[in-house]
FIFIMI-735931 format. One record per atom (N, C-alpha, C): x negated, y, z negated; residue number from 1; atom name; residue in one letter. Coordinates in pm, whole numbers, plus 32768, in hexadecimal, padded with zeros to 4 digits. Each point is the difference from the previous one (the first is absolute). Example, Ala and Ser with C-alpha at 12.3 -4.5 7.8 and 13.67 -1.06 7.14 Angstrom:
residues 2
7AD9, 7DC7, 7CF4, 1, N, A
8059, 8077, 8000, 1, CA, A
7FA6, 8078, 8000, 1, C, A
8023, 8069, 8048, 2, N, S
7FAE, 8077, 7FFA, 2, CA, S
804D, 806D, 7FB7, 2, C, S
END
This chain:
residues 145
410E, D70F, 0B12, 1, N, M
7FB2, 805C, 7FB0, 1, CA, M
7F97, 7FB2, 7FB3, 1, C, M
7F8A, 8037, 7FF8, 2, N, L
7F93, 7FC2, 7FB8, 2, CA, L
7FE8, 8049, 7F7E, 2, C, L
7FB0, 7FC6, 7FA8, 3, N, G
7FCF, 8051, 7F91, 3, CA, G
8018, 7FCD, 7F75, 3, C, G
8008, 805E, 7FA4, 4, N, A
7FFC, 7FE3, 7F71, 4, CA, A
806F, 7FA4, 7FD1, 4, C, A
8073, 8006, 803D, 5, N, N
806F, 7FAC, 7FD5, 5, CA, N
7FF6, 7F73, 8038, 5, C, N
7F97, 7FE5, 804E, 6, N, N
7FE6, 7F7B, 8035, 6, CA, N
8076, 7FC6, 804D, 6, C, N
8041, 8054, 8052, 7, N, E
806C, 7FCE, 8052, 7, CA, E
7FCD, 7F95, 805F, 7, C, E
7F85, 800A, 802B, 8, N, I
7FC1, 7F9E, 8057, 8, CA, I
7F83, 7FCE, 7FB9, 8, C, I
7FF3, 7F7D, 7FE8, 9, N, P
7F84, 7FCD, 7FC3, 9, CA, P
7F87, 801B, 805A, 9, C, P
7F95, 802D, 7FC1, 10, N, V
7F88, 8029, 8049, 10, CA, V
7F85, 7FC0, 7FC2, 10, C, V
7FA3, 7FD2, 8054, 11, N, V
7F7B, 7FD7, 7FD4, 11, CA, V
7F9C, 8043, 805B, 11, C, V
7F86, 800D, 7FD1, 12, N, W
7F98, 803C, 8052, 12, CA, W
7F7F, 7FB4, 7FED, 12, C, W
7FA7, 8012, 8060, 13, N, S
7F86, 7FB0, 8008, 13, CA, S
7FA3, 8013, 7F8A, 13, C, S
7FF5, 8077, 7FCC, 14, N, D
7FA4, 801D, 7F92, 14, CA, D
8050, 8020, 7F82, 14, C, D
8060, 7FAA, 7FE3, 15, N, M
805D, 8016, 7F93, 15, CA, M
7FB6, 8007, 7F7A, 15, C, M
8019, 806A, 7FB6, 16, N, D
7FC8, 800E, 7F7A, 16, CA, D
8058, 805C, 7FAE, 16, C, D
7FE1, 800F, 7F82, 17, N, V
8055, 804E, 7FA7, 17, CA, V
7FF4, 8096, 8015, 17, C, V
7FA3, 802E, 8050, 18, N, Y
7FEB, 808F, 8013, 18, CA, Y
8058, 803B, 806D, 18, C, Y
8041, 7FAC, 804F, 19, N, H
8058, 8032, 806A, 19, CA, H
808B, 8019, 7FC8, 19, C, H
8039, 806F, 8023, 20, N, N
8087, 8023, 7FD7, 20, CA, N
8058, 7FFB, 807B, 20, C, N
8057, 7F9D, 8006, 21, N, L
8053, 7FED, 8076, 21, CA, L
805D, 8075, 801B, 21, C, L
8024, 804D, 7F9B, 22, N, A
8057, 8074, 8015, 22, CA, A
7FC0, 8064, 8060, 22, C, A
7F7C, 7FFE, 800B, 23, N, L
7FBA, 8060, 8056, 23, CA, L
8013, 7FE3, 8094, 23, C, L
8032, 7F8A, 8023, 24, N, I
8013, 7FE0, 808E, 24, CA, I
807B, 8046, 803A, 24, C, I
8058, 8030, 7FAB, 25, N, Q
807A, 8041, 8030, 25, CA, Q
7FE2, 8080, 804C, 25, C, Q
804D, 8018, 806A, 26, N, L
7FF4, 807E, 8049, 26, CA, L
8016, 8073, 7FA0, 26, C, L
7FB6, 806A, 8013, 27, N, N
8008, 807A, 7FAF, 27, CA, N
7FD8, 7FF0, 7F6E, 27, C, N
7FBE, 7F90, 7FDE, 28, N, S
7FCC, 7FF4, 7F78, 28, CA, S
7F8D, 8062, 7FED, 28, C, S
7FD6, 8014, 7F86, 29, N, W
7F9B, 8067, 7FE4, 29, CA, W
7F74, 7FDB, 802D, 29, C, W
7FE5, 7F84, 8021, 30, N, S
7F7A, 7FD7, 802B, 30, CA, S
800D, 7FA1, 8076, 30, C, S
7FD3, 7F83, 7FF2, 31, N, A
800D, 7F9A, 8068, 31, CA, A
7FCF, 7F7C, 7FC8, 31, C, A
801E, 7F96, 8047, 32, N, F
7FCA, 7F7C, 7FE1, 32, CA, F
7F78, 7FF7, 8044, 32, C, F
7F97, 7FE2, 7FB6, 33, N, C
7F79, 7FF8, 8038, 33, CA, C
7FC3, 7F78, 7FE2, 33, C, C
7FBA, 7FCA, 8062, 34, N, H
7FBB, 7F80, 7FEC, 34, CA, H
7F79, 8018, 7FBC, 34, C, H
7FCE, 7F9B, 7FC0, 35, N, D
7F7D, 8003, 7FC0, 35, CA, D
7F95, 8012, 806C, 35, C, D
7FA9, 8065, 7FF4, 36, N, P
7F99, 8015, 8066, 36, CA, P
7F96, 7F91, 8004, 36, C, P
7FFB, 7FAB, 7F9C, 37, N, N
7F9C, 7F95, 7FFC, 37, CA, N
802E, 7F7F, 8043, 37, C, N
807B, 7FFB, 802E, 38, N, I
8036, 7F89, 8042, 38, CA, I
7FD8, 8002, 8094, 38, C, I
7FDB, 7F8D, 8035, 39, N, I
7FDC, 7FF5, 808E, 39, CA, I
8077, 802A, 8055, 39, C, I
7FE4, 804B, 806B, 40, N, Q
8068, 803B, 8053, 40, CA, Q
8068, 7F9B, 802F, 40, C, Q
7FD8, 7F8A, 802A, 41, N, S
805F, 7FA1, 8037, 41, CA, S
8060, 7FC8, 7F97, 41, C, S
7FE8, 801C, 7F81, 42, N, Y
8056, 7FD0, 7F96, 42, CA, Y
805F, 806B, 7FC9, 42, C, Y
800C, 806F, 8044, 43, N, R
8057, 806B, 7FD0, 43, CA, R
8086, 7FF9, 8048, 43, C, R
8069, 7FE9, 7FB4, 44, N, W
8088, 7FFC, 8036, 44, CA, W
8062, 800C, 7F8C, 44, C, W
807B, 801F, 8022, 45, N, I
806C, 7FFE, 7F9F, 45, CA, I
8074, 7FB4, 8041, 45, C, I
803D, 7FA8, 7FB3, 46, N, Q
8061, 7FA0, 8036, 46, CA, Q
8086, 8011, 7FBA, 46, C, Q
806B, 7FFD, 804F, 47, N, F
8087, 8013, 7FCC, 47, CA, F
8053, 7F83, 8019, 47, C, F
8046, 7FD4, 7F9A, 48, N, D
805D, 7F8F, 800B, 48, CA, D
808C, 803C, 8007, 48, C, D
803C, 7FFD, 8076, 49, N, L
8082, 803D, 8015, 49, CA, L
8073, 7FA7, 7FD0, 49, C, L
7FDF, 7F89, 7FCB, 50, N, G
8065, 7FA9, 7FC6, 50, CA, G
8043, 7FA3, 8063, 50, C, G
802D, 8036, 806F, 51, N, V
803D, 7FB4, 806D, 51, CA, V
7FCC, 803A, 8082, 51, C, V
801A, 7FBD, 806E, 52, N, N
7FD8, 8037, 8081, 52, CA, N
8044, 8087, 8016, 52, C, N
7FB1, 8061, 8029, 53, N, N
802F, 8086, 801D, 53, CA, N
7FC9, 802B, 8086, 53, C, N
804B, 8052, 8046, 54, N, I
7FCA, 8042, 8077, 54, CA, I
7FB4, 807A, 7FCD, 54, C, I
7F81, 8006, 801F, 55, N, I
7FAB, 806E, 7FD3, 55, CA, I
7FF7, 8063, 8074, 55, C, I
8049, 806E, 7FF5, 56, N, G
800D, 805E, 806E, 56, CA, G
7F95, 806C, 8006, 56, C, G
7FC9, 8023, 7F8C, 57, N, A
7F9E, 806D, 7FFD, 57, CA, A
7FB5, 7FFE, 7F7C, 57, C, A
7F8F, 8042, 8000, 58, N, I
7FAF, 8019, 7F89, 58, CA, I
7FF3, 8097, 7FF3, 58, C, I
800F, 8032, 7F87, 59, N, K
7FE6, 808D, 7FE5, 59, CA, K
7F80, 8008, 7FB0, 59, C, K
7FA6, 8058, 8029, 60, N, L
7F7C, 800B, 7FC1, 60, CA, L
7FE4, 8090, 7FDB, 60, C, L
7FCC, 8012, 7F88, 61, N, Q
7FD6, 8083, 7FD0, 61, CA, Q
7F7D, 7FEC, 7FB7, 61, C, Q
7FA5, 805C, 8010, 62, N, E
7F7D, 7FF1, 7FC2, 62, CA, E
7FFE, 8039, 7F74, 62, C, E
7F8E, 7FF1, 7FC0, 63, N, R
7FF1, 802B, 7F75, 63, CA, R
801A, 8095, 7FF2, 63, C, R
8045, 8025, 7F96, 64, N, D
8029, 808B, 7FEE, 64, CA, D
7F95, 8057, 7FC1, 64, C, D
7FB7, 7FCE, 7FA0, 65, N, N
7FA9, 8057, 7FB0, 65, CA, N
7F6D, 7FFF, 8029, 65, C, N
7FD9, 7FAB, 805E, 66, N, I
7F75, 7FF9, 8030, 66, CA, I
8005, 7FE0, 8096, 66, C, I
7F9F, 802E, 804A, 67, N, E
7FFA, 7FE6, 8090, 67, CA, E
7FD3, 7F71, 801B, 67, C, E
8059, 7FA1, 7FF1, 68, N, E
7FE4, 7F74, 801D, 68, CA, E
806E, 7FCB, 805B, 68, C, E
7FDA, 7FD6, 8079, 69, N, Y
8060, 7FD8, 8066, 69, CA, Y
7FE2, 7F73, 8032, 69, C, Y
8069, 7FBA, 8027, 70, N, T
7FF1, 7F84, 804B, 70, CA, T
800B, 8027, 8092, 70, C, T
7F94, 7FF4, 804B, 71, N, T
7FFD, 8034, 8089, 71, CA, T
802D, 7F9A, 8068, 71, C, T
8003, 7F7F, 7FDE, 72, N, S
803D, 7F9C, 8057, 72, CA, S
8029, 7F87, 7FAB, 72, C, S
8063, 7FB8, 8033, 73, N, F
8032, 7F8B, 7FB7, 73, CA, F
8043, 7FA0, 8060, 73, C, F
8017, 7F86, 7FD1, 74, N, K
8050, 7FA0, 804A, 74, CA, K
8066, 7FC4, 7FA1, 74, C, K
8062, 7FBC, 8038, 75, N, L
8067, 7FBD, 7FB3, 75, CA, L
7FFA, 7F6B, 801C, 75, C, L
801E, 7FB2, 7F9C, 76, N, Q
800B, 7F70, 8010, 76, CA, Q
8083, 7FD4, 7FC1, 76, C, Q
8037, 7F92, 8031, 77, N, Y
807B, 7FCD, 7FC7, 77, CA, Y
7FF8, 7F69, 7FF2, 77, C, Y
8059, 7FCA, 7FAB, 78, N, S
7FFD, 7F72, 7FE1, 78, CA, S
808A, 7FD4, 7FD1, 78, C, S
801D, 7F80, 8014, 79, N, D
807B, 7FC5, 7FCA, 79, CA, D
7FE8, 7FBF, 7F78, 79, C, D
7F81, 7FD8, 7FE6, 80, N, D
7FE4, 7FB5, 7F86, 80, CA, D
7F9B, 8044, 7FA3, 80, C, D
7FC6, 806F, 8029, 81, N, G
7F9C, 8045, 7FAE, 81, CA, G
7F77, 7FC0, 8005, 81, C, G
7FEF, 7F9C, 8057, 82, N, I
7F80, 7FBA, 800C, 82, CA, I
7FC5, 8013, 808C, 82, C, I
804C, 7FDD, 8065, 83, N, A
7FD3, 8011, 808B, 83, CA, A
802D, 8089, 8033, 83, C, A
7FA0, 8051, 802C, 84, N, W
801B, 808B, 8028, 84, CA, W
7FF0, 8012, 8095, 84, C, W
8056, 8054, 803A, 85, N, I
7FFD, 8020, 808F, 85, CA, I
7FEF, 8096, 800C, 85, C, I
7FA3, 802B, 8055, 86, N, D
7FEF, 808F, 8019, 86, CA, D
8075, 8034, 8053, 86, C, D
8033, 8076, 7FDB, 87, N, Y
8065, 8042, 8052, 87, CA, Y
7FBC, 802E, 8080, 87, C, Y
8040, 7FE6, 8071, 88, N, N
7FCF, 8034, 8080, 88, CA, N
8076, 802A, 8055, 88, C, N
7FE2, 804C, 8067, 89, N, E
8067, 8029, 805E, 89, CA, E
8025, 7F89, 8057, 89, C, E
8079, 7FFC, 8031, 90, N, Q
802D, 7F8F, 8051, 90, CA, Q
7FA3, 7FEB, 8077, 90, C, Q
7FD5, 7F83, 8012, 91, N, G
7FA9, 7FDD, 806F, 91, CA, G
7F6C, 8010, 7FE2, 91, C, G
7FDE, 803F, 7F91, 92, N, E
7F74, 8014, 7FDB, 92, CA, E
7FD1, 7F8C, 7FA9, 92, C, E
7F81, 7FDF, 800B, 93, N, Q
7FC8, 7F92, 7FB1, 93, CA, Q
7FAD, 8030, 7F8A, 93, C, Q
7FE6, 8081, 7FF7, 94, N, V
7FAE, 8035, 7F93, 94, CA, V
8056, 8053, 7FA2, 94, C, V
7FD1, 800E, 7F85, 95, N, A
8048, 804D, 7F9C, 95, CA, A
800D, 8091, 802A, 95, C, A
8074, 803A, 7FE7, 96, N, K
8013, 808F, 8016, 96, CA, K
7FBA, 804A, 7F90, 96, C, K
7FAA, 805D, 8024, 97, N, V
7FBC, 8056, 7F9F, 97, CA, V
8046, 8087, 8003, 97, C, V
8035, 8028, 7F8E, 98, N, F
8048, 807E, 7FF5, 98, CA, F
7F9F, 806D, 7FD3, 98, C, F
800D, 8077, 8039, 99, N, D
7FB5, 8073, 7FCF, 99, CA, D
803D, 802A, 7F7B, 99, C, D
7FAB, 8019, 7F9F, 100, N, G
8030, 802D, 7F7E, 100, CA, G
8021, 8093, 8002, 100, C, G
7FFF, 803C, 7F8C, 101, N, T
8020, 808E, 7FF6, 101, CA, T
7F85, 804E, 7FD4, 101, C, T
8008, 8082, 8011, 102, N, H
7F92, 8059, 7FD9, 102, CA, H
8035, 8079, 7FB6, 102, C, H
8076, 7FF1, 7FC5, 103, N, D
8043, 806D, 7FBC, 103, CA, D
803F, 7FC6, 7F83, 103, C, D
7FDD, 8034, 7F8E, 104, N, R
802D, 7FC1, 7F85, 104, CA, R
8090, 801E, 7FD9, 104, C, R
8043, 8058, 8045, 105, N, N
808A, 8020, 7FDC, 105, CA, N
8068, 7FCB, 8061, 105, C, N
7FDB, 7FED, 807D, 106, N, T
805E, 7FD2, 8066, 106, CA, T
801A, 7F6A, 7FF1, 106, C, T
807D, 7FD9, 800C, 107, N, I
8025, 7F73, 8004, 107, CA, I
8007, 7FD9, 8093, 107, C, I
7FA8, 7FA6, 802A, 108, N, S
7FFE, 7FD0, 8089, 108, CA, S
8056, 7F82, 800A, 108, C, S
8051, 7FF9, 8068, 109, N, V
8056, 7F8C, 8016, 109, CA, V
7FCA, 7FB1, 8076, 109, C, V
7FEB, 7F7F, 7FEC, 110, N, Y
7FCE, 7FA6, 8067, 110, CA, Y
806F, 7F9D, 8022, 110, C, Y
8048, 801E, 806C, 111, N, N
806B, 7FA7, 802C, 111, CA, N
7FC4, 7F87, 8042, 111, C, N
8035, 7F8B, 7FE3, 112, N, L
7FD0, 7F84, 803B, 112, CA, L
8058, 7FE1, 8079, 112, C, L
7FC5, 8008, 8076, 113, N, D
804C, 7FEC, 807B, 113, CA, D
803A, 7F73, 800A, 113, C, D
7FBA, 7FA0, 7FC8, 114, N, Y
802D, 7F76, 8000, 114, CA, Y
8003, 7FD1, 7F6F, 114, C, Y
8068, 802A, 7FB7, 115, N, P
8000, 7FE8, 7F6E, 115, CA, P
8001, 7F6C, 7FDD, 115, C, P
7FA4, 7FD9, 7FAB, 116, N, P
7FFF, 7F75, 7FD2, 116, CA, P
806E, 7FE8, 7F9A, 116, C, P
802C, 7F85, 7FF6, 117, N, M
8063, 7FD9, 7F9C, 117, CA, M
7FC2, 7F93, 7FAA, 117, C, M
7FCF, 8029, 7F8C, 118, N, H
7FBA, 7FA4, 7FA8, 118, CA, H
8014, 8028, 7F6F, 118, C, H
7FD7, 7FA9, 7FA5, 119, N, R
800F, 8019, 7F71, 119, CA, R
7F8D, 8053, 7FC8, 119, C, R
7F86, 7FE7, 802F, 120, N, Y
7F8A, 8041, 7FC9, 120, CA, Y
7FC3, 8062, 8063, 120, C, Y
7FCD, 806E, 7FCE, 121, N, L
7FBB, 8063, 8052, 121, CA, L
7F80, 8029, 7FB9, 121, C, L
7F94, 8009, 804E, 122, N, R
7F81, 8035, 7FCC, 122, CA, R
7FDA, 807F, 804B, 122, C, R
7FD6, 8061, 7FB3, 123, N, F
7FC5, 807B, 8035, 123, CA, F
7F6A, 7FF1, 7FED, 123, C, F
7FB4, 8008, 806F, 124, N, V
7F6F, 7FE7, 7FFB, 124, CA, V
7FB7, 807D, 802F, 124, C, V
7FC7, 804F, 7FA5, 125, N, P
7FB0, 8074, 802B, 125, CA, P
7F82, 7FD0, 8046, 125, C, P
7FDE, 8040, 8070, 126, N, L
7F88, 7FD9, 804C, 126, CA, L
7F90, 8066, 7FF4, 126, C, L
8022, 8080, 8003, 127, N, T
7F9C, 806A, 7FF0, 127, CA, T
803C, 806E, 7FA8, 127, C, T
7FA8, 804C, 7FBF, 128, N, W
802D, 8069, 7FA6, 128, CA, W
7F98, 806D, 7FF8, 128, C, W
8026, 8070, 7FC3, 129, N, S
7FAE, 8078, 8004, 129, CA, S
7F9C, 800C, 7F8E, 129, C, S
800D, 7FAD, 7F99, 130, N, S
7FA6, 800B, 7F8D, 130, CA, S
7FC8, 7F77, 7FDF, 130, C, S
7FDF, 7FE8, 7F82, 131, N, D
7FC6, 7F7E, 7FDB, 131, CA, D
8069, 7F93, 7FEB, 131, C, D
8080, 8022, 800C, 132, N, R
806A, 7F9D, 7FEE, 132, CA, R
8080, 802E, 8043, 132, C, R
8054, 7FA2, 802B, 133, N, P
8081, 8027, 803A, 133, CA, P
8064, 8023, 7F93, 133, C, P
8047, 806C, 8015, 134, N, C
806A, 802C, 7FA5, 134, CA, C
807A, 8021, 8055, 134, C, C
8076, 7FE4, 7FC9, 135, N, Y
807A, 801C, 804B, 135, CA, Y
807A, 7FF6, 7FA6, 135, C, Y
806B, 803A, 8034, 136, N, R
8086, 7FF1, 7FC9, 136, CA, R
8054, 7FD0, 8076, 136, C, R
8059, 7F9F, 7FEB, 137, N, L
804B, 7FCE, 8073, 137, CA, L
8087, 7FCA, 7FD9, 137, C, L
8053, 7FEB, 8067, 138, N, D
8082, 7FC3, 7FF0, 138, CA, D
801C, 7FAC, 807A, 138, C, D
8059, 7F9E, 7FF0, 139, N, I
8027, 7FA6, 806C, 139, CA, I
8091, 801C, 8023, 139, C, I
801C, 8016, 807F, 140, N, C
808A, 8010, 802F, 140, CA, C
802E, 7F78, 8032, 140, C, C
8063, 7FC8, 7FC1, 141, N, R
8029, 7F78, 8020, 141, CA, R
8098, 7FF3, 8003, 141, C, R
802B, 7F94, 8041, 142, N, C
808C, 7FDD, 8005, 142, CA, C
800B, 7F6D, 7FD9, 142, C, C
804E, 7FE2, 7F9B, 143, N, A
8014, 7F74, 7FD9, 143, CA, A
8051, 7FBA, 806C, 143, C, A
7FE4, 7F7F, 8011, 144, N, T
804A, 7FB1, 8062, 144, CA, T
8054, 7F99, 7FB5, 144, C, T
8065, 7FD1, 8042, 145, N, S
8055, 7F9C, 7FBD, 145, CA, S
7FDA, 7F73, 8028, 145, C, S
END
């Protein structure tokens, strides 16, 4: 579970005091939105899962109170939080680009066919419907021993 209780430590590319992490939770009253003045390639949100976890799926929901959607995204993972690897399908050499959502109430589930097992996960919005990407999300994971 993500969100206000900080069960999972989170950092984001355009970190500032105006972002409220509680808004990233599914079914929150708004959404987590990036600063529209940040260069596109620098927009991401990163989760430290504490230990290696199998990341089985991502749940994504768009902003509730305004029509702002993340229309595509990719995932990256890391063991050290420094060197990042794009998630891809088995046998593919390029990053998997996921279609985002276009409905602000539906929770879309993105199952990872080849789930990575790593400590860090980044959600990287690639395209969006307004001047900035906004979203609410959760990570479906299984701790490993």
